[in-house]
FIVEXGU-297221 format. One line per field, with one value per residue (C-alpha): x, y, z; residue in three letters. Coordinates in pm, 1 decimal. Layout:
% residues N
px: (X,...)
py: (Y,...)
pz: (Z,...)
residuo: (ALA,...)
//
This chain:
% residues 301
px: (1.9,148.9,145.0,-135.0,-348.0,-315.8,-343.8,-685.8,-807.5,-728.4,-882.8,-1237.5,-1313.0,-1219.7,-1488.9,-1724.1,-1637.4,-1688.2,-2063.5,-2143.1,-2005.5,-2209.7,-2527.1,-2532.0,-2485.3,-2771.0,-2976.1,-2836.1,-2943.3,-3295.9,-3345.0,-3271.4,-3498.8,-3804.3,-3713.6,-3707.1,-3987.6,-4172.3,-4040.5,-4168.3,-4501.8,-4494.7,-4388.0,-4520.1,-4903.7,-4729.4,-4546.0,-4831.9,-5033.9,-4781.8,-4737.7,-5143.6,-5177.8,-4908.3,-5098.8,-5358.7,-5737.2,-5768.9,-5469.1,-5509.0,-5868.7,-5736.6,-5737.8,-5395.2,-5191.5,-4883.6,-4591.6,-4472.5,-4656.2,-4601.3,-4808.3,-4615.1,-4646.6,-4977.6,-5062.1,-5448.6,-5495.1,-5336.2,-5504.9,-5817.8,-5738.2,-5626.8,-5913.5,-6226.1,-6482.8,-6622.5,-6997.9,-7118.0,-6841.0,-6802.0,-6451.1,-6168.9,-5865.1,-5706.1,-5968.3,-5981.1,-5634.0,-5634.7,-5890.5,-5715.7,-5389.3,-5571.7,-5799.8,-5493.0,-5193.8,-5309.3,-5476.6,-5146.2,-4917.9,-5133.7,-5169.3,-4833.8,-4753.6,-5026.2,-4953.9,-4579.1,-4683.3,-4829.5,-4561.7,-4316.1,-4534.3,-4621.0,-4200.2,-4062.3,-4304.4,-4410.1,-4756.2,-4982.1,-5193.8,-5012.1,-4919.9,-5308.9,-5356.6,-5122.7,-5303.0,-5647.3,-5507.8,-5357.8,-5678.2,-5805.6,-5624.6,-5861.6,-6125.0,-6256.7,-6334.0,-6673.5,-6818.6,-6806.0,-6896.1,-7264.9,-7263.1,-6985.6,-7164.6,-7529.5,-7308.9,-7133.1,-7491.6,-7654.2,-7384.0,-7428.1,-7047.7,-7222.7,-7143.4,-6846.0,-6491.4,-6436.9,-6541.0,-6184.5,-6009.5,-6127.3,-6048.3,-5738.3,-5572.3,-5598.0,-5344.1,-5359.6,-5288.5,-5061.8,-4843.0,-4867.4,-4722.5,-4415.7,-4337.7,-4307.4,-4116.2,-3857.7,-3841.8,-3791.8,-3434.0,-3363.4,-3097.0,-3299.6,-3027.7,-2974.2,-3272.7,-3217.6,-2914.6,-3147.0,-3410.5,-3146.7,-2970.6,-3345.8,-3542.5,-3942.5,-4117.2,-4249.8,-3853.5,-3740.9,-4003.3,-3923.0,-3566.4,-3429.5,-3671.0,-3809.2,-3469.4,-3355.3,-3725.1,-3685.8,-3657.2,-3984.2,-4164.9,-4101.4,-4257.2,-4491.1,-4618.5,-4549.0,-4774.3,-5036.5,-5031.4,-5064.7,-5332.4,-5539.5,-5424.8,-5560.4,-5920.6,-6174.1,-6475.4,-6458.7,-6471.8,-6759.8,-6933.5,-6896.8,-6830.3,-7140.3,-7113.2,-6883.2,-6687.6,-6536.8,-6497.5,-6109.4,-5894.2,-5989.0,-6376.2,-6299.9,-6088.1,-6408.3,-6641.6,-6347.1,-6364.0,-6770.6,-6684.3,-6442.6,-6563.2,-6381.3,-6082.3,-5807.5,-5521.1,-5707.3,-5814.9,-5419.8,-5339.2,-5541.8,-5381.2,-5051.4,-5093.8,-5302.4,-4970.1,-4715.1,-4730.5,-4689.0,-4405.1,-4257.3,-4297.1,-4158.0,-3805.5,-3734.4,-3823.7,-3684.3,-3392.9,-3584.1,-3860.9,-3681.0,-3496.2,-3747.7,-3960.4,-3672.9,-3571.1,-3927.0,-3977.7,-3636.0,-3651.1)
py: (7.3,343.1,630.9,778.1,543.7,587.2,930.5,831.4,597.9,814.0,1107.6,933.5,803.4,1187.8,1325.7,1065.9,1209.1,1520.1,1494.9,1275.6,1584.7,1842.3,1595.3,1577.6,1979.2,2062.9,1799.3,1958.0,2283.3,2197.1,2023.8,2318.3,2540.3,2321.2,2322.4,2724.3,2740.7,2505.7,2669.2,2998.8,2837.2,2796.9,3086.8,3388.9,3302.5,3331.8,3614.2,3809.6,3651.3,3844.7,4168.7,4209.3,4182.5,4490.5,4652.0,4955.5,4852.4,5152.2,4976.1,4570.5,4683.6,4873.1,4709.9,4767.8,4515.9,4602.2,4366.9,4566.0,4815.0,5133.3,5375.1,5197.9,4903.9,4960.9,4695.3,4768.5,4423.5,4302.5,4508.0,4373.3,4023.5,4067.6,4320.9,4224.2,3961.3,3693.4,3577.9,3764.0,3890.9,3515.1,3375.2,3609.8,3472.4,3406.8,3217.8,3029.3,2951.5,2850.4,2626.5,2429.4,2413.7,2238.1,1986.4,1872.8,1854.8,1597.0,1363.2,1401.6,1326.4,1059.7,952.7,871.2,667.0,467.0,445.5,377.4,81.9,-71.3,-72.3,-174.8,-491.1,-525.5,-533.8,-636.3,-881.4,-1290.5,-1321.9,-1590.0,-1380.2,-1078.4,-1065.6,-1104.2,-828.2,-595.0,-699.2,-580.2,-274.7,-129.0,-247.0,28.5,259.6,166.9,271.6,634.5,863.9,963.8,550.3,577.1,982.3,910.2,632.2,800.7,1088.7,885.1,734.3,1054.6,1191.9,918.5,880.6,1280.3,1360.8,1625.1,2017.9,1909.7,1840.3,1454.2,1382.3,1527.1,1423.5,1075.5,882.4,1012.9,913.9,593.5,569.7,594.9,306.9,519.3,646.7,271.7,164.7,391.0,295.9,-9.8,4.0,216.6,-46.6,-321.3,-157.7,-146.2,-503.0,-706.6,-848.2,-527.4,-582.5,-877.5,-800.5,-550.8,-825.5,-1050.5,-719.3,-717.6,-513.7,-620.7,-468.6,-112.1,-71.7,-168.4,51.5,384.9,341.5,229.3,272.1,597.5,758.3,552.2,655.4,1009.1,1124.7,896.0,1010.8,1367.8,1323.2,1120.3,1390.6,1678.3,1494.3,1431.1,1801.5,1972.6,1769.9,1827.5,2200.1,2205.6,2014.9,2181.2,1950.7,1813.4,2076.9,2247.5,1917.9,1907.4,2241.4,2422.7,2693.9,3014.2,3005.4,2596.4,2668.6,2583.2,2842.3,2727.4,2758.6,3114.4,3227.4,3118.2,3337.1,3621.4,3578.5,3629.9,3896.6,4110.3,4029.9,4278.8,4363.1,4166.8,4293.8,4153.3,3850.5,3800.4,3852.6,3642.3,3310.1,3509.6,3475.4,3073.5,2933.0,3111.0,2806.8,2543.0,2697.5,2736.1,2412.7,2290.6,2508.7,2401.1,2016.4,2013.3,1780.4,1546.6,1506.5,1482.5,1188.0,1026.0,998.8,891.3,608.6,477.9,432.8,279.0,-25.6)
pz: (-32.2,-145.3,135.2,-128.8,-59.2,331.0,342.6,180.7,379.5,724.1,541.7,529.1,936.2,921.6,697.3,887.8,1181.6,1136.8,944.1,1262.9,1482.3,1273.9,1262.8,1640.4,1690.8,1441.0,1668.6,1953.1,1833.5,1735.1,2053.5,2208.0,2035.9,2095.7,2466.7,2463.0,2248.0,2523.6,2806.9,2687.1,2610.1,2978.6,3092.4,2960.5,3122.4,3448.8,3346.5,3231.0,3539.7,3757.0,3543.3,3576.5,3897.2,3962.3,3722.6,3790.9,3681.4,3405.3,3271.4,3297.7,3147.8,2866.5,2497.9,2408.8,2606.1,2768.7,2898.8,3140.9,3405.7,3226.9,3495.8,3760.0,4015.5,4189.0,4472.2,4512.7,4338.5,4669.9,4911.8,4780.1,4791.7,5174.1,5261.7,5070.5,5243.3,5083.9,5089.9,5337.7,5538.9,5656.0,5471.1,5262.6,5103.4,5433.9,5636.7,5305.2,5306.4,5734.0,5671.4,5352.7,5608.3,5848.2,5668.0,5457.4,5630.9,5897.7,5647.1,5440.6,5744.6,5901.9,5543.0,5469.1,5781.7,5711.1,5327.3,5408.4,5692.2,5418.2,5147.6,5403.9,5466.0,5107.2,5057.0,5308.2,5562.8,5439.9,5483.3,5327.8,5022.8,5013.0,4631.7,4565.5,4846.6,4658.4,4317.7,4484.5,4620.0,4278.8,4061.2,4310.2,4122.4,3795.0,3974.3,3876.2,4138.6,3978.3,4009.4,4379.0,4378.2,4478.6,4706.1,4886.4,4933.0,5061.7,5331.2,5447.2,5438.2,5623.3,5922.2,5914.3,5762.8,5526.2,5596.9,5799.5,5674.8,5778.5,5427.1,5333.5,5634.0,5746.8,5400.0,5324.2,5679.0,5566.4,5276.1,4883.3,4673.8,4468.4,4744.3,4835.5,4557.4,4478.8,4874.0,4788.0,4509.0,4729.0,5002.0,4767.8,4680.0,5063.2,5102.8,5337.5,5511.3,5652.8,5822.5,5898.9,6079.2,6252.4,6381.9,6544.7,6702.5,6856.1,6665.9,6623.7,6306.0,6387.1,6502.4,6220.6,6025.8,6208.8,6308.4,5969.9,5655.6,5722.7,5779.5,5425.2,5258.5,5328.7,4991.2,4858.0,5163.4,5098.0,4756.4,4815.9,5077.0,4881.9,4577.7,4861.2,4960.6,4653.4,4529.6,4834.6,4805.3,4446.4,4500.4,4445.8,4390.8,4722.5,4913.1,4682.3,4754.9,5118.5,5231.0,5163.5,5481.1,5368.9,5696.3,5582.8,5241.3,5149.1,4952.1,4573.8,4709.8,4804.8,4494.2,4258.1,4494.9,4494.1,4091.0,4110.4,4328.1,4161.5,3751.5,3588.3,3882.5,3696.1,3892.6,4211.0,4006.1,3959.2,4255.3,4405.9,4201.4,4306.4,4707.3,4595.3,4399.8,4643.6,4909.4,4656.6,4479.4,4829.2,4929.3,4556.8,4578.4,4903.4,4895.3,4473.6,4548.2,4780.7,4507.5,4227.4,4399.5,4529.0,4224.0,4054.6,4326.8,4328.5,3973.9,3912.9,4174.7)
residuo: (MET,ASN,ASN,GLN,GLN,MET,THR,GLN,GLY,THR,GLN,LYS,PRO,LYS,SER,LYS,SER,ILE,GLN,ASN,ASN,SER,VAL,ASN,LYS,ALA,LYS,LYS,ALA,VAL,THR,HIS,ALA,LEU,LEU,ILE,LEU,PHE,LEU,LEU,TRP,ILE,LEU,ILE,PRO,PHE,TYR,ILE,VAL,ILE,VAL,THR,SER,PHE,LYS,SER,LEU,GLU,GLU,ALA,ASN,SER,PRO,ASN,PHE,THR,TRP,PHE,PRO,VAL,LYS,GLY,PHE,SER,PHE,GLU,GLY,TYR,LYS,ARG,VAL,PHE,GLU,SER,PRO,ILE,ALA,ASN,SER,TYR,THR,ALA,ILE,LEU,THR,GLY,PHE,TRP,ASN,THR,LEU,TRP,ILE,ILE,ILE,PRO,PRO,THR,LEU,ILE,GLY,LEU,THR,THR,SER,ALA,LEU,ALA,ALA,TYR,ALA,PHE,ALA,LYS,LEU,ARG,PHE,ARG,GLY,LYS,ASN,ILE,LEU,PHE,GLY,VAL,LEU,LEU,SER,THR,MET,MET,ILE,PRO,GLY,ILE,VAL,THR,LEU,VAL,PRO,SER,PHE,THR,ILE,TYR,ASP,VAL,ILE,GLY,TRP,ARG,LYS,THR,PRO,LEU,PRO,LEU,MET,ILE,PRO,GLY,MET,PHE,GLY,ALA,ALA,ALA,CYS,VAL,PHE,TYR,LEU,ARG,GLN,PHE,PHE,MET,GLY,ILE,PRO,THR,GLU,THR,LEU,GLU,ALA,ALA,ARG,ILE,ASP,GLY,LEU,GLY,TYR,LEU,GLY,ILE,PHE,PHE,ARG,MET,MET,VAL,PRO,LEU,ALA,VAL,PRO,ALA,LEU,ILE,ALA,GLN,GLY,VAL,LEU,GLY,PHE,VAL,GLY,GLY,TYR,ASN,ASP,TYR,PHE,ALA,PRO,LEU,LEU,TYR,LEU,THR,GLN,PRO,PRO,MET,GLN,THR,LEU,GLN,ILE,ALA,LEU,THR,THR,PHE,VAL,SER,GLN,TYR,ASN,ALA,ASP,TRP,PRO,ALA,ILE,MET,ALA,GLY,THR,ILE,VAL,ALA,LEU,LEU,PRO,THR,VAL,ALA,ILE,TYR,ILE,VAL,ALA,GLN,LYS,TYR,PHE,ILE,GLU,GLY,ILE,ALA,THR,SER,GLY,LEU,LYS)
//
């Protein structure tokens, strides 16, 4: 083989690598462009909501849309959110927020504990019919909530729970099938040998759960706790169905009444939206690391 043939053979792989690099760069450029467009599609509505909440009533209702408060920042919308009563002076935004917290937090914490106990049993304990019971539990996830709506409402009405927060609190304290499933996936990734060593050292089932399983499963527990809290926080239909009295209404119902009261007051409506959105955003920012880690590990194991 002469020198010319050797140089041609070395040039062909180089040209192919250059073409592959150019193709990869083009793919990355297209991917980043699509991601930027998707990001703008998500963020622009939030930006409009935030900017509108700081506009004056005249500027917000003007037919000429502005991307920035031309006449300066106005906090009148936020003042109306925190000062204006709703439903004949019974329920304000802050009252609805407080009702949401004390109705949602107890079932979220207690339900997370019961779900973790059930997941621990399905993952690490041996008992007859375990797989059958777990299959029945998973099958309940396939039942639409609308199917059990009328029977549940009838039962709660008969036992006197209607017009009380008990239908929103008591069922959630017994856990959720989806939470049990994800926590079971996480617990199955914990080595059984470690638990057997702890059992030899004298720890019982509850001791192993609270002293070993719970500390190891903190990311998964935080992730499921955040999901449960956000789901209850954003729930609209159940509070509308059971909490008919204004002093007991949650934040979502209070916001609906607020929007109907300030029909054309866009700064106040957008300010109310921001106030309702801030707690969930703050929770996600604080628990972001554990949330992503818990979701990833629960789905892989």
